[in-house]
C-alpha positions as CSV (number, residue, x, y, z in Angstrom):
1,I,8.7,-4.6,22.1
2,T,5.3,-5.9,23.2
3,G,2.5,-3.9,21.6
4,V,4.6,-2.6,18.8
5,G,3.7,-4.2,15.4
6,Q,5.4,-4.1,12.0
7,K,3.6,-1.0,11.0
8,L,4.5,1.0,14.0
9,R,8.0,-0.3,13.8
10,D,8.4,0.8,10.1
11,W,6.8,4.1,10.8
12,S,9.3,4.8,13.7
13,I,12.1,3.8,11.5
14,T,11.2,5.9,8.6
15,N,10.5,9.0,10.8
16,V,14.0,8.8,12.1
17,T,16.0,7.5,9.1
18,G,13.7,8.0,6.1
19,N,14.7,4.7,4.7
20,E,12.0,2.3,5.5
21,L,8.8,1.5,3.5
22,V,5.6,1.4,5.3
23,I,2.4,-0.6,4.6
24,D,-0.9,0.5,5.8
25,R,-4.6,0.0,4.5
26,H,-4.3,2.7,2.0
27,I,-1.0,1.7,0.5
28,A,-2.0,-1.9,0.6
29,R,-5.3,-1.1,-1.4
30,V,-3.2,0.5,-4.1
31,L,-0.7,-2.4,-4.2
32,L,-3.6,-5.0,-4.5
33,R,-5.8,-3.0,-7.0
34,T,-2.8,-2.3,-9.4
35,G,-1.7,-5.9,-9.3
36,I,1.7,-5.0,-7.9
37,V,0.9,-7.6,-5.3
38,D,-1.4,-10.5,-6.1
39,G,-4.6,-10.8,-4.2
40,D,-4.4,-14.7,-3.6
41,D,-2.6,-14.2,-0.4
42,F,-5.3,-11.9,0.9
43,K,-8.5,-13.8,0.3
44,Q,-9.5,-15.1,3.6
45,G,-11.0,-12.0,5.2
46,V,-7.7,-10.1,5.5
47,W,-8.8,-7.4,2.9
48,Q,-11.8,-6.8,5.1
49,K,-9.6,-6.3,8.1
50,I,-7.4,-3.9,6.1
51,R,-10.4,-1.9,5.0
52,M,-11.6,-1.7,8.6
53,G,-8.2,-0.5,9.8
54,E,-8.1,-3.2,12.4
55,D,-5.0,-3.9,14.5
56,E,-1.9,-4.1,12.4
57,N,-3.9,-3.9,9.3
58,G,-5.1,-7.5,10.0
59,L,-2.1,-8.7,8.4
60,T,0.2,-11.7,9.3
61,K,3.9,-10.9,9.3
62,K,4.2,-13.0,6.1
63,Q,1.4,-10.9,4.4
64,Y,2.9,-7.6,5.6
65,E,6.2,-8.7,4.1
66,I,4.7,-9.7,0.9
67,L,3.2,-6.3,0.5
68,K,6.5,-4.6,1.4
69,E,8.3,-6.6,-1.0
70,G,5.8,-5.5,-3.8
71,F,6.3,-1.9,-2.6
72,R,10.0,-2.5,-3.1
73,Q,9.4,-3.5,-6.8
74,I,8.3,0.0,-7.5
75,K,11.8,1.1,-7.0
76,P,11.1,4.4,-4.9
77,E,15.0,5.1,-5.2
78,Q,14.5,5.6,-8.9
79,I,11.3,7.4,-8.8
80,F,12.3,9.9,-6.1
81,K,15.9,10.3,-7.2
82,K,16.2,14.0,-6.2
83,E,14.6,13.4,-2.8
84,E,16.7,12.9,0.1
85,Y,14.7,10.0,1.6
86,P,13.0,8.2,-1.4
87,A,11.5,5.4,0.9
88,F,9.8,8.0,3.2
89,R,8.7,10.2,0.1
90,A,7.2,6.9,-1.6
91,T,5.3,6.1,1.4
92,Q,4.0,9.6,1.8
93,Y,2.9,9.7,-1.9
94,L,1.4,6.3,-2.1
95,W,-0.4,6.8,1.3
96,Y,-1.8,10.2,-0.1
97,F,-2.8,8.5,-3.4
98,G,-4.6,5.6,-1.5
99,R,-6.3,7.9,0.9
100,N,-7.6,10.4,-1.7
101,I,-7.7,9.0,-5.1
102,C,-7.9,5.1,-4.8
103,K,-10.3,5.4,-2.0
104,G,-12.0,2.5,-0.2
105,N,-15.6,2.2,-1.6
106,K,-15.6,5.0,-4.1
107,P,-12.2,5.0,-5.9
108,E,-12.0,8.1,-8.3
109,C,-10.6,5.9,-11.2
110,T,-12.2,7.5,-14.2
111,C,-11.7,11.1,-13.2
112,C,-8.4,11.3,-11.3
113,C,-6.3,8.2,-11.7
114,K,-3.6,8.1,-14.2
115,L,-2.7,4.5,-13.4
116,W,-6.3,3.5,-14.2
117,K,-6.2,5.7,-17.5
118,A,-2.9,4.2,-18.6
119,K,-4.3,0.7,-17.9
120,L,-1.9,0.0,-15.3
121,C,-4.5,-0.7,-12.7
122,K,-6.4,-3.8,-12.7
123,Y,-9.0,-2.7,-10.1
124,P,-12.2,-3.0,-12.4
125,L,-11.1,-6.4,-13.6
126,T,-10.1,-8.0,-10.3
127,P,-12.1,-11.1,-9.0
128,Y,-11.9,-9.6,-5.4
129,N,-13.7,-6.4,-4.4
130,Y,-10.8,-4.5,-3.0
131,S,-13.0,-1.6,-1.8
């Protein structure tokens, strides 16, 4: 459908079925900072587009799918076993975390991030400024 990108498609599917993972700039930030997805595919100004919230996150279809595959590695169906729609719940939780804790320019690593405290986040050590 003209004008419908990958993100809108996935949000629409997950709102109806609850079974689709969605990538937006907040989720992409968490996936990149934690090293779940490697930053090499996002060097050429794409991170800046994600940060600015530009059209379709500024991602090519391939980059969007790479992030989505990284999200699948988290295995939301195992983390949210008791939830009826684990993909929908994982998207909600990761979006909230990226929006409120793993923020753009001022992430709250030292005070609020359990991933950072458990040394599961690579943000302070990454060669890219994922802010």
